[in-house]
N, C-alpha and C positions, 0 to 999 in steps of 0.2 A: 608355283607358276601355273598359268593356264595353258594346257597342252591339247592341241588338236591331233586326234588319232584317227587315221583311216584303218579299216579292218579291225575296228575296236571290238566288234562282236564276234570276230573270228577266233580261230584256235589260239594263236599267240595273244591276240587282243584280250581274250577273256582272262588271261593270266596277268597281262600288263595293266589293265584298268584298275583292278584292286590294289596292285602294287604301287602304282602312281598315287592313288588316293591315300593309301596308308602312309606314304612319304610326304603328304601334305599338299599335293598338287590338285588343281582343279582340272577335270578331264571333260573334254568335249569330243564325242565320237561321231564319225560319219556313219549314218544309218540309212540303208536303202530299202528297209522293209519295216512293217509294224513289229515283227518279231525282234528285229535288231534294236528298235527303239526300246522295247520292253526290257531286253537283256541289259542294255546300258543303264536305263533308269533304275532297274532292280539293283545294280551295282553301285548306284550313287553318282553316276555320271550324267552329263547333259547330252541329249541326242541332237544331232544336227542332220536333218533329213537331206538326202542327196546320194549321188553315186560318183564314181570316178569320171563319168562322162559329163557331169555338171561342173564345168570349169569355173563358171562364175561363183558357184557355191564353194568350191575349193579355195579360190582366191580370197573370198570374203572371210571364210573361217580361218585361213592362215593369217591374214592380216590382223584379225582380232585376237590372235593367240600370242603366247610368248615363245612359241615354237611348234614344230610339227614332227610327229612320228608316223611314217608312211609304211604301214604293214600290208595294205590291200593290194591284191593282184587278181586279175580275172582268171582264176584257176579253172573255172568251169569252161571257159572258152579255150584255154590252153589245152585242157585234157580232151576236149572234143576234136582236137587236131589243129586248131587255129592258134598256134603258139605265137606266130608273127603278129596276129591281131591283138593278142593279150599284151605282148611286149610293147607294141606301138602305142596302145592306150595308156600303158604305164608311163611311157616316156613323155607323152603329152601332159599327163598329170604332174610329173616331176618338173617339167618346164614351167608349168603354171605356178607351182610352189616356189620355184626359183624367182619368178617375177614378183611374187607377193612378198618374199622375204629379203630380196636383194638390198644390201646396205644396212641391214638392221642389226647384224651380229647375232641374230636369233639362231637356235639350233634347228637343224633339219636332219632327221635320222631315217635312213632307208633300209628296209629289209631286202636282202639279196640271198643268193645261194652259194654253196661250195661245190657240191658234187657235179662233175662234168662241165663246169662253167669256166674254170681257170686255165684249161688247156695244158695241164701237167701230164707227164708220163705216168703210166700206171704204177702205183706203189709209192710215188714220191709224196712225202709228208707236206701238205699244203700249209703255208704260213700266211699271216696277214700281209706279208710283203709280196706275195705272188699275185699275179693278175693286175698289177698296177700300171704296167706299160701301156700308154695310150695307144689305142688302135689307130691305124692310118685312117684318116677321115672319120674320126670317132663320132662326130655329130651326124654322120650318115652311115653308121655301121649297119650291116644287114640285120634286120629285125627277125632273125630266125635262129633256132638253137640257143646254146648258151651264150653266143656272142652278143645277142640282143640285150640280155640282162646285164652282161658285163659292161656293155656300152652305156646302159642306164646308170650303172654304178659309177662309171667314169664321169658321167655328166654330173652326178651328185657331188663327187669329190671336187670337181672343178668349181662348185659353188663357193668353195673357200676363198677363191679369188674375187668373188662378188660380194664379200662382206656377209657371208652366211657361215655359221659354225656347223658345217655339214659333216656327216659321218655315215658309214655303211656298216651294218651288222650282217654278217654272212651266217645263214642258218644251215645246219646239216639236213640231209633228207629225212633222217629219223629224229624229228623233234617230237618227243613222246610224252606220255602221261595219261592219267585217267581222263577219258573223254576225247581222246585223240580220234581224228577222222581222216588221217593222212596216209602216208605210204605204207606203214606197217599194217594198218587196218585193211588197206587194199590188198596187201599180200595175203593176209589171213582170209579175207573174203574169197579171193581167187582159189586158195587152197581148199576151202570148204566145197566150192563148186567142182573143182577138178578131182577131189578125193585124194590128192597128193600135193606135196610141196617140193620145192627144188632148190638146188644151189648150182652154180656154174662150175664145172670142172671139179676141183677138190674143195671148192667153197672157201678158199683161204682169202679171197678178196674182202676188203674191209670198208665199212661205212662209218663215218663219224656220226655221233649222236649227241643229243642234249635233252634234258628234261625241260618241258615247256616252261615251268616256273623259273628255272635258272635262266632260260633265254629271256623271259619277260623282264627279269631283274637287270639283265645286261642292257636291254633297250632303255630302261629308266636311267641307268648310270651313264649311258651314252648321251642321253638328252641333257642330263644335269652337268656333265663335266668333260665329255670327250673333246679333245682339241680338234680344231677345224682340219678337215682332210683325213680323219682317222678311218682306218679299216679295222674292224673288230670281228673276232670269231666267237660265236656262241657254241663252243665245243666242250662237252663234258667228257665223253669217251672219244679218244683220238681215232680208234678204229676197231669196230666190232666185226669179227668174221661172220660173213653171211651164212656160213654153214651152221654156226651156233644158233642164229636166229631161226633158220629153217628147221633145225632139229627140235627146238622148243615148240614151234608151231605144230610140227608133226606129232610130238608127244602129247600135247594138249588136245589135239583134235583126233588122235588115234588113227593117223594116216601115215603112209611112208614119206620119207624125205629122200629124194633121188637126185643123183648127179645128172646134169644135162649139159648140152652145148649152149653157147651163147645164143645161137639161132633158135633153140627150143625153149628158152626161158619164158618167152611171152605166152606159151601154152599153159604155164603154171602160175605166172604172176601178172598176166594181163599187160596193161600199158607200162608196167614197171620193167618189162623184159629188157628194154634197152639200157636200163640202169643196174639191173640186179647183179651183173658180173663186174661192175666197175670197182677197181681197187683204188680208193681215194681217201686215205687217212688224212687227218688235219689236226693242227695244233692250235692252242689258244694261249700259248705262253706270253706272247707280246700283249695280248688283251689283258691277261691277268696282271702282268707287271704294270701296265699303264693305268688301269682303273681299280685294281685290287679286287677284281671279280673272282669269286671261287664258287664253282658248282657245289651245291649241298644236297641235292635231291638224288634219288636212285638213278643208276645207270640203266641203259637199255635192257640188258639181260636181266637185271634184278626186277625191273619194271614188268617185263614179260612174265617172269616167274611168279609175280604176285597174283596173276590169273585174271585180272579185270579185263584184259584184252579178249578173253575167251568166254566171258559171262553171257 
């Protein structure tokens, strides 16, 4: 099938594009720069110049495809402090894809998140059934914090009633692997600058994680066969204690790992401070049973111990 992928040259996209091609699909990737075009063409994909703001481009590419996988998100804007702007732009793009695909029965797969988004109590194991209750006035949900992305996921799931085979793949904060440029890399960079790394309290709080290649394969499976309205969890490790992560970082960099309060965490891990102490384990049992997906790549601790994060 012909697959239109946004974020195709990004972290998960660089794993997804070759996986799709190896499975016999034709990939068209949204590319907003010459570097992105080259990355896609080198992988054997077709580049479609444009950005999330080019709604006509999105509509045209979606209509000409057999379905869409939407990975892109304006992380640069979100991390600069304008999370509301990034989430609002994402919602507009999702609405555009909904218009283009309505009544076709084609798949639309959205990348979303798990940690801090579902509103669960600390330590509760998140499942694919959590976070499904439609928010009051969901079409006008505040575009701030996790509620905005959750509202966008609800919008996507509602496409099932418009003749679209929509699904949402929730990603853990630690979607790791060689070449990662996400949260774990940010924590390591902050530790280098500070000369110490940290965990909150006893560091027993847990983050779910997944290897990028396993996550990429799940996006392909969702595109190929996930039932309309499915929520899927790309979770390999249900919960990795953050103290273990901090202690590996400390050992590799030759610096101390210290216990801090939640308020102090930002001094050691920068913008991750608000997340570093969250205890948010998550399960992928429903996903595995539904699609037969099984992670095969190393877990987060094994990946960190390989050393490539510190080269």
